[in-house]
C-alpha positions in Angstrom: -0.1 0.0 0.3 0.9 3.8 -0.8 2.9 5.0 2.5 0.5 6.9 5.0 -2.5 5.0 3.4 -3.3 2.7 6.3 -2.9 5.3 8.9 -5.5 7.4 6.6 -7.8 4.4 7.0 -7.3 3.8 10.7 -7.8 7.3 11.9 -11.5 7.7 11.2 -11.9 4.1 13.0 -10.0 5.4 16.4 -12.3 4.2 19.1 -14.9 2.4 17.1 -14.4 -0.9 18.7 -14.7 0.5 22.1 -17.8 2.2 21.2 -19.5 -0.7 19.3 -18.0 -3.5 21.2 -21.3 -5.0 22.6 -22.6 -5.1 19.0 -19.7 -7.0 17.6 -20.3 -10.7 16.5 -17.1 -12.8 15.7 -17.6 -15.5 13.0 -15.2 -18.0 11.2 -16.7 -18.1 7.7 -20.2 -16.6 7.4 -22.9 -15.2 9.8 -26.6 -14.9 9.3 -27.5 -11.1 10.5 -31.1 -11.3 9.8 -33.4 -13.8 7.7 -32.1 -13.6 4.1 -29.0 -11.5 5.1 -25.6 -13.4 5.3 -22.2 -11.8 5.8 -19.3 -13.8 4.6 -15.7 -13.6 4.9 -13.8 -13.0 1.4 -10.2 -12.6 2.1 -7.2 -11.3 0.2 -8.5 -7.6 -0.4 -7.9 -6.2 3.1 -7.8 -8.0 6.4 -11.4 -9.1 7.5 -13.1 -7.9 4.4 -16.7 -9.2 4.2 -19.3 -9.6 1.4 -23.1 -9.5 2.1 -25.9 -11.3 0.4 -29.2 -10.4 0.6 -31.9 -12.8 -0.6 -35.6 -12.8 -0.6 -37.7 -15.6 -2.5 -35.8 -16.3 -5.7 -34.1 -12.7 -5.6 -30.8 -12.2 -4.3 -28.0 -9.7 -4.5 -24.4 -9.5 -3.3 -22.7 -6.6 -2.1 -18.9 -7.0 -2.4 -17.7 -3.7 -1.2 -14.4 -2.9 -2.9 -13.4 -6.4 -3.5 -14.5 -6.2 -6.9 -13.3 -2.7 -8.5 -13.1 -1.3 -12.0 -9.6 -2.9 -12.9 -11.0 -6.4 -11.5 -14.1 -6.0 -13.6 -12.1 -5.9 -16.7 -9.7 -8.7 -15.4 -10.9 -10.3 -12.5 -7.5 -12.0 -11.9 -5.7 -8.7 -12.0 -4.6 -7.0 -8.8 -3.6 -3.7 -7.4 -1.4 -2.4 -4.6 -4.2 -1.9 -2.4 -4.6 -5.5 -1.7 -3.7 -7.3 1.4 -3.0 -10.6 -0.2 -3.2 -10.0 -4.2 -3.3 -13.8 -5.0 -6.1 -14.6 -2.7 -8.0 -11.2 -3.7 -7.9 -12.6 -7.5 -9.1 -16.0 -6.5 -11.8 -14.7 -4.3 -12.9 -12.3 -7.2 -13.0 -15.0 -9.9 -14.7 -17.5 -7.7 -17.4 -14.8 -6.8 -17.8 -13.7 -10.4 -18.2 -17.3 -11.4 -20.7 -18.0 -8.8 -22.8 -15.0 -9.6 -22.5 -15.9 -13.7 -23.9 -19.2 -12.8 -26.9 -18.0 -10.4 -27.7 -14.8 -12.4 -27.7 -13.0 -8.8 -27.0 -9.2 -8.9 -23.7 -7.7 -7.8 -23.1 -4.4 -6.2 -19.6 -3.1 -6.0 -17.9 0.2 -4.9 -15.4 1.7 -7.4 -13.0 4.4 -6.3 -15.4 6.9 -8.2 -18.2 5.8 -5.9 -16.3 6.7 -2.8 -14.8 9.8 -4.3 -11.3 8.7 -4.2 -9.0 9.9 -7.1 -8.1 7.0 -9.6 
């Protein structure tokens, strides 16, 4: 990661753990937050990265955060300097996109433009 970038991420979160400790739920692979809402660990992009799947009846949508991004959309096996474990991030991205292609589920993902970062 570029120098100073991790500090820029940590600063806004300072004190969050103490503030929200009573609401945190630890899990290994996945956790059902509510009926039809499942959070799953993805790995690779950043430590602790998750994706959220929301399903109702035969409809489903996966929010992958920034595990899928503009460069990854063009080449899912591609990587950037912003990934904790680039090889794992690429595997996660390829696996997720294959699953969604097979099921026809919708994907919502952030891009640097959607969070106002310069790209």
